[in-house]
C-alpha positions in Angstrom: 7.8 -10.4 7.2 5.6 -13.8 6.4 1.9 -13.8 7.3 1.4 -14.3 11.0 -2.1 -15.8 12.2 -2.9 -16.1 15.7 -4.2 -20.1 15.9 -6.7 -20.2 18.7 -5.9 -24.3 19.1 -2.2 -23.5 19.5 -3.0 -20.3 21.7 0.3 -19.0 19.6 1.1 -16.6 16.9 1.9 -19.0 13.8 3.2 -18.4 10.3 0.4 -19.1 7.7 1.0 -21.2 4.5 -1.7 -22.9 2.3 -1.9 -25.8 2.3 -2.5 -26.6 -1.5 -0.1 -23.7 -3.3 -1.7 -20.4 -4.3 -5.3 -21.7 -2.8 -6.9 -20.9 0.8 -10.0 -22.6 1.9 -11.9 -21.0 4.8 -15.2 -22.2 7.0 -16.6 -19.9 8.9 -19.6 -20.5 11.3 -22.0 -18.7 10.1 -25.7 -17.7 11.6 -28.4 -20.0 13.2 -31.5 -18.0 11.7 -33.9 -18.1 14.4 -34.0 -14.3 14.9 -33.0 -11.0 13.3 -29.3 -10.1 12.6 -27.5 -8.3 15.5 -24.3 -6.5 16.1 -22.2 -9.4 16.7 -23.4 -11.6 14.0 -21.9 -8.3 11.5 -19.0 -7.9 13.3 -18.0 -11.7 12.7 -19.1 -11.2 9.4 -16.9 -7.9 8.6 -13.7 -9.6 10.6 -13.5 -12.7 8.3 -14.1 -10.3 4.8 -11.4 -8.5 5.6 -9.3 -11.4 6.1 -10.5 -13.1 3.1 -9.8 -9.5 1.1 -6.1 -9.3 2.5 -5.2 -12.9 1.6 -7.0 -12.3 -2.0 -5.6 -8.9 -2.7 -2.6 -8.6 0.1 -1.3 -12.5 -1.4 -2.3 -13.0 -4.3 -4.5 -16.4 -2.9 -7.8 -18.0 -4.4 -9.6 -17.8 -1.4 -12.5 -20.1 -1.4 -15.0 -19.0 1.3 -17.6 -20.8 3.1 -20.0 -19.8 5.9 -22.9 -21.9 7.0 -26.5 -21.2 7.6 -27.8 -23.1 10.3 -31.8 -23.3 9.3 -32.8 -26.4 11.2 -32.2 -26.0 15.4 -34.6 -26.2 18.9 -34.5 -22.5 18.7 -36.0 -22.0 15.3 -38.4 -24.4 16.2 -39.5 -22.8 19.2 -39.5 -19.3 18.1 -41.6 -20.5 14.7 -44.2 -21.9 17.3 -44.0 -18.8 19.9 -45.4 -16.8 16.7 -47.4 -19.2 14.7 -45.2 -19.5 11.8 -44.0 -22.5 9.8 -40.3 -23.0 10.6 -39.0 -23.0 7.1 -40.6 -19.6 6.3 -39.1 -18.1 9.6 -35.7 -19.4 9.0 -35.8 -18.2 5.4 -37.0 -14.6 6.6 -34.4 -14.4 8.7 -31.9 -15.8 6.5 -32.5 -13.2 3.9 -32.2 -10.5 6.6 -28.6 -11.9 7.5 -28.3 -11.5 3.8 -29.5 -7.8 3.3 -27.5 -6.9 6.4 -24.1 -8.5 4.6 -25.2 -6.7 1.5 -25.4 -3.3 2.8 -22.1 -3.5 4.2 -20.3 -4.9 1.0 -20.2 -8.4 2.1 -20.7 -10.6 -1.1 -22.9 -13.9 -0.1 -22.6 -15.2 -3.6 -19.7 -15.7 -5.8 -18.3 -18.7 -7.6 -16.0 -19.0 -4.6 -18.3 -17.6 -1.7 -20.8 -20.0 -0.6 -23.7 -20.0 2.1 -24.8 -23.7 2.5 -27.7 -24.2 4.4 -27.5 -27.4 7.1 -31.3 -28.5 5.8 -29.0 -29.4 2.0 -26.6 -31.4 3.9 -28.8 -34.1 5.9 -27.6 -37.5 3.8 -23.8 -35.8 4.2 -24.5 -36.0 8.1 -26.0 -39.0 8.3 -23.4 -40.9 6.5 -20.9 -39.1 8.7 -22.8 -40.5 11.9 -22.8 -44.0 10.7 -18.7 -43.3 9.9 -18.4 -41.9 13.5 -20.7 -45.0 14.8 -18.3 -47.7 12.6 -15.4 -46.0 14.2 -16.5 -46.8 17.5 -17.1 -43.0 18.8 -20.8 -42.9 18.3 -23.7 -45.1 19.8 -27.5 -45.1 19.4 -29.1 -44.2 22.5 -30.0 -46.5 25.3 -33.6 -45.3 25.8 -34.2 -47.6 22.5 -35.0 -43.9 21.1 -33.3 -42.4 17.3 -31.0 -40.5 19.4 -27.3 -41.2 18.3 -24.5 -39.3 20.7 -20.8 -38.5 20.6 -18.8 -41.3 22.7 -16.6 -38.3 24.4 -14.9 -40.9 26.4 -13.8 -42.8 22.9 -11.6 -39.9 21.9 -8.8 -39.1 24.2 -8.1 -35.6 23.0 -11.5 -34.5 23.5 -11.4 -31.2 25.1 -8.1 -29.8 23.4 -9.3 -26.8 21.4 -10.0 -25.2 24.6 -7.4 -26.7 26.9 -10.2 -28.7 28.7 -10.3 -32.0 30.9 -13.2 -34.1 30.2 -13.6 -35.0 34.2 -13.8 -31.2 35.0 -17.0 -30.7 32.3 -20.3 -30.8 33.9 -22.2 -31.8 30.6 -25.8 -32.7 30.3 -28.0 -34.6 33.1 -26.5 -38.2 33.3 -28.5 -40.3 31.1 -30.9 -37.8 29.4 -32.1 -39.3 26.6 -30.1 -42.3 26.0 -26.6 -41.1 26.7 -24.0 -42.5 28.4 -22.3 -40.3 29.9 -23.0 -36.2 30.7 -20.7 -35.1 28.3 -21.8 -37.0 25.2 -23.4 -34.8 22.7 -26.2 -35.2 20.0 -25.7 -36.2 16.6 -29.0 -36.9 16.0 -32.2 -36.2 17.7 -35.0 -38.1 17.4 -38.5 -36.3 16.3 -40.5 -35.1 19.3 -44.4 -35.6 18.7 -44.9 -31.8 19.5 -42.3 -31.2 16.2 -43.4 -30.4 12.8 -43.2 -33.6 10.4 -41.5 -31.1 8.1 -38.9 -30.9 10.7 -37.9 -34.4 10.8 -36.2 -36.9 8.0 -35.3 -40.6 8.0 -32.2 -42.1 9.5 -30.9 -45.5 10.1 -32.1 -44.9 14.0 -35.6 -43.8 12.9 -36.8 -40.5 12.5 -35.2 -37.5 13.5 -32.9 -33.9 12.6 -29.4 -33.4 12.9 -27.3 -32.1 16.3 -25.9 -29.0 15.9 -22.4 -29.5 15.7 -22.6 -32.4 13.3 -24.0 -29.8 10.7 -20.3 -28.2 10.2 -18.1 -31.5 10.1 -20.7 -32.8 7.3 -20.3 -29.6 5.4 -16.9 -28.7 5.9 -15.9 -32.5 4.5 -18.6 -31.9 1.4 -17.6 -28.3 0.3 -13.4 -28.1 1.7 -12.5 -31.8 2.0 -10.9 -34.1 5.1 -8.7 -30.6 5.6 -8.9 -26.8 4.6 -7.2 -24.2 6.0 -8.5 -22.2 8.6 -11.9 -22.5 10.7 -13.4 -19.1 12.1 -16.3 -17.9 14.1 -17.1 -16.4 17.0 -15.5 -16.7 20.6 -18.5 -17.8 21.9 -18.8 -20.9 19.9 -15.3 -21.7 21.3 -16.9 -24.4 23.7 -18.9 -26.7 23.3 -19.4 -26.2 19.2 -15.8 -25.6 18.0 -14.7 -28.2 20.3 -17.5 -31.0 19.6 -16.8 -30.4 15.9 -12.9 -31.4 16.2 -13.6 -34.0 18.5 -16.1 -35.7 16.1 -14.4 -34.5 12.5 -10.8 -36.1 14.1 -12.8 -39.1 15.2 -13.9 -39.7 11.8 -10.5 -39.9 10.2 -10.4 -36.2 9.2 -7.0 -33.8 9.5 -9.6 -30.9 9.7 -8.5 -27.1 9.8 -5.0 -26.2 10.2 -5.7 -22.6 11.8 -8.4 -22.0 14.2 -9.5 -18.4 14.5 -11.9 -16.7 16.6 -13.4 -13.2 16.7 -14.0 -11.1 19.9 -17.5 -9.9 21.1 -19.1 -6.9 21.2 -20.1 -5.3 24.3 -22.6 -2.1 25.0 -21.2 0.7 26.9 -19.0 -1.9 28.4 -21.5 -4.4 29.3 -22.0 -7.9 27.3 -25.2 -7.7 25.1 -27.9 -10.1 26.9 -31.5 -10.3 26.7 -32.0 -10.1 30.3 -30.2 -6.5 30.3 -32.2 -5.4 27.3 -29.2 -4.1 25.3 -29.2 -5.8 22.2 -28.3 -3.3 19.1 -29.6 -5.0 16.2 -28.1 -4.4 12.9 -31.4 -3.3 11.6 -31.1 -0.2 14.1 -27.4 -0.1 13.7 -27.5 0.4 9.8 -30.3 3.3 10.4 -27.8 4.6 12.8 -24.6 6.1 10.3 -24.3 5.1 6.6 -23.3 1.9 5.8 -19.9 2.4 5.1 -19.1 4.2 8.6 -20.8 1.1 10.3 -18.5 -1.3 8.1 -15.5 1.1 9.2 -16.2 1.0 13.0 -17.1 -2.9 12.8 -13.6 -3.4 11.3 -11.7 -1.1 13.7 -10.7 -3.0 16.2 -8.3 -6.0 16.2 -10.4 -9.0 15.4 -9.7 -10.9 18.4 -9.9 -8.1 20.5 -13.4 -6.9 22.5 -15.6 -3.9 20.1 -17.4 -1.7 22.3 -20.5 -0.2 21.0 -21.1 3.9 21.4 -22.9 6.2 19.3 -19.9 8.1 19.9 -17.9 5.4 18.4 -19.8 5.3 15.0 -19.6 9.3 15.1 -16.1 8.8 14.9 -15.9 6.5 12.6 -18.3 8.6 10.4 -15.7 11.2 10.9 -12.7 9.5 10.1 -14.3 8.0 7.0 -15.2 11.3 5.9 -11.4 12.6 6.3 -10.6 9.7 4.0 -13.4 10.7 1.5 -12.7 14.2 1.1 -9.2 13.6 -0.1 -10.2 11.4 -2.5 -12.8 13.6 -3.4 -9.9 16.5 -3.6 -7.3 14.3 -5.8 -10.0 13.3 -7.9 -11.0 17.0 -8.8 -7.3 18.1 -9.1 -7.1 14.8 -11.5 -10.2 15.6 -13.4 -9.3 19.6 -13.4 -5.7 18.5 -15.3 -7.9 16.1 -17.7 -6.4 13.3 -16.1 -8.8 9.9 -15.5 -9.0 9.2 -12.2 -8.2 5.4 -12.4 -6.2 5.7 -9.1 -9.2 6.8 -7.5 -12.5 5.4 -8.7 -11.4 4.2 -12.2 -10.4 0.7 -13.3 -9.2 -1.1 -10.0 -7.8 -4.2 -11.8 -5.8 -1.7 -14.7 -2.9 -1.8 -12.4 -1.9 -4.4 -9.3 -2.1 -2.3 -6.5 0.3 -0.9 -4.1 0.3 -0.9 0.0 2.4 1.1 2.2 5.2 -1.2 3.9 3.7 0.1 7.1 -0.1 -1.7 5.8 1.8 -4.8 4.7 3.4 -5.4 8.0 0.2 -4.2 9.9 -2.2 -7.1 8.3 0.6 -9.6 8.2 0.9 -9.3 12.0 -2.3 -11.3 12.6 -4.6 -8.8 10.7 -4.1 -5.8 12.8 -6.6 -3.6 11.4 -6.5 -0.7 13.7 -2.1 -0.2 13.0 -3.2 -0.9 9.1 -5.8 2.1 9.3 -3.2 4.4 11.1 -1.4 3.6 7.8 -4.1 4.7 5.7 -4.7 7.8 7.5 -1.0 8.5 7.2 -1.4 7.8 3.7 -4.2 10.4 3.7 -2.3 12.8 5.4 0.6 13.1 3.1 -1.7 13.3 0.3 -3.2 16.4 1.2 -0.1 17.9 1.9 1.3 16.9 -1.7 -2.4 18.6 -2.9 -1.6 21.8 -0.8 2.0 21.7 -2.3 0.5 21.2 -5.9 2.5 17.9 -6.2 -0.3 16.4 -8.3 2.0 13.4 -8.9 2.5 12.2 -5.4 -1.3 13.1 -4.8 -2.2 10.8 -7.2 -0.1 8.0 -5.7 -1.3 8.8 -2.5 -4.6 8.4 -3.8 -4.1 4.8 -5.2 -2.6 3.6 -2.1 -5.4 5.1 -0.3 -8.0 3.1 -2.6 -6.3 -0.1 -2.5 -6.0 -0.4 1.1 -10.1 0.7 1.2 -10.6 -1.8 -1.1 -9.1 -4.5 1.2 -10.9 -3.1 4.4 -14.2 -3.1 2.5 -15.3 0.6 2.2 -13.5 1.0 -1.3 -17.1 1.8 -2.5 -17.6 4.7 -0.9 -14.5 6.7 -1.7 -15.5 5.5 -5.3 -19.1 7.3 -4.7 -17.1 10.5 -3.1 -14.5 10.6 -5.9 -17.6 10.0 -8.7 -19.8 13.0 -6.8 -17.2 15.0 -6.8 -16.0 14.5 -10.7 -19.8 15.1 -11.4 -20.2 18.3 -9.8 -16.8 19.7 -10.0 -17.4 22.1 -12.6 -14.7 25.1 -12.7 -17.3 28.0 -11.5 -19.0 25.8 -8.7 -15.9 25.0 -7.1 -14.2 28.3 -7.1 -17.9 29.4 -5.3 -17.7 26.5 -2.7 -13.5 27.6 -2.1 -14.5 31.2 -1.7 -17.3 30.8 1.0 -14.7 28.5 2.4 -12.3 31.4 2.8 -14.8 33.5 3.5 -16.5 31.3 6.6 -12.9 31.0 7.8 -12.0 35.0 8.1 -15.8 35.1 9.9 -14.4 33.0 12.5 -11.4 34.5 12.7 -13.1 37.7 13.5 -15.4 36.2 15.6 -18.4 37.1 13.6 -20.2 33.6 13.9 -23.6 34.4 13.0 -21.5 35.1 9.4 -20.1 31.8 9.7 -23.3 29.9 10.5 -25.1 31.9 7.7 -22.0 30.4 5.0 -22.6 26.9 6.4 -26.2 26.8 5.7 -25.0 28.2 1.9 -22.6 25.4 1.5 -24.8 22.7 2.8 -27.5 24.0 0.5 -24.8 23.6 -2.4 -24.5 19.5 -1.2 -20.9 20.4 0.5 -20.1 19.3 4.0 -16.8 20.8 6.0 -14.0 19.8 8.1 -12.4 22.2 10.3 -8.8 21.5 11.5 -6.6 23.7 12.9 -4.8 25.5 10.2 -7.2 25.0 7.4 -10.8 24.2 6.4 -11.3 21.3 3.3 -14.5 20.3 2.2 -16.3 17.4 0.6 -19.2 16.3 -1.4 -22.3 15.2 1.1 -23.2 12.6 -0.8 
């Protein structure tokens, strides 16, 4: 079937076709670099990385992917002041923390078709866009004589269309505050304040100041992707007011803007929303310290991108276990190929050597609005089938399953962990060592059957010293290299 995407604006599934044949342009609202990244930031980044991967690998589309960085903002200035730091230094330092977390999860931030522009790099474009909105009658200089400039929401009858809200039902800011005409009018340009550093101010036709949050994204999408592009994405918490305001000002400027709107769900902690007041936030640093990066990536992508993802240590342990089952099969398949003098192209070799193949269940899942849970089910079905083929000494079927598993893992973003497992197996899988491990595994199973648990535990320790971890199943025990 054709790729279906849930459009948050239409609140319905729509068949996806790129605006330009063979090419897709995606803009995702990235972080405001005010403080260290947390699990919610990573969830959004992984969700849209998987979406990008499926469009690239599953549909052979050339994807231009832009994730912005808001590096000038009220909160950045406030946090820098509280910490007695230069705001530019704080923003750059925090941005590096985000880049490090993305890198650990296998999310590229620098490539010809991947851009991470900073808001401060597009001040001139923002000023030009504000001037256009004023010329078209949709923005005005503040009534109090300051350098503030506001979007005139009353001038745009479609305001509220993204979130299906009527302007008369919105509270907005205090009436007349900072020179507004209406409480729902939002800032396009903010006048410089005396207690703010001069470096956080730029000259404009309305006076010294800095951009409002919403105008940043409209200016960057226009500069980098043009007047219309395929997909605008971000977290569910950004739908209002940020994305609503982006849409209004961009359409008011005469741009078609985004053809599809996509919003990922939020992360809860033991069923509760993350909040500072509850003190239940999970930082990226602590998350990545609690499990392998590949397991964290697996877990972050394991729920449908539109659903809520709940954090628990149990969920991470389950992700690690599930990933180990996949790695174990890849290691076994690689060992068999190595023993037979074959290359392991389907496992850890040149991934561009052949066109990837995907099970139909995986294709159907990913084409159904990127249904990753169903896609993972298809991947684990392939693992089970591959293990059965290995048990039956059907090496051709096992190699085919391994190629499919690797292709699917590439889409989901943890292919590297499988390559590590395969290469580790190939490096250490000399015949004598493998024979010794197999014999110890069988001896341990017999000890467990005889209820000699002391012997079984001692064998497990010996296997661990050989760099092996075990997975006990109802009818067999399989093993894999620990790293």
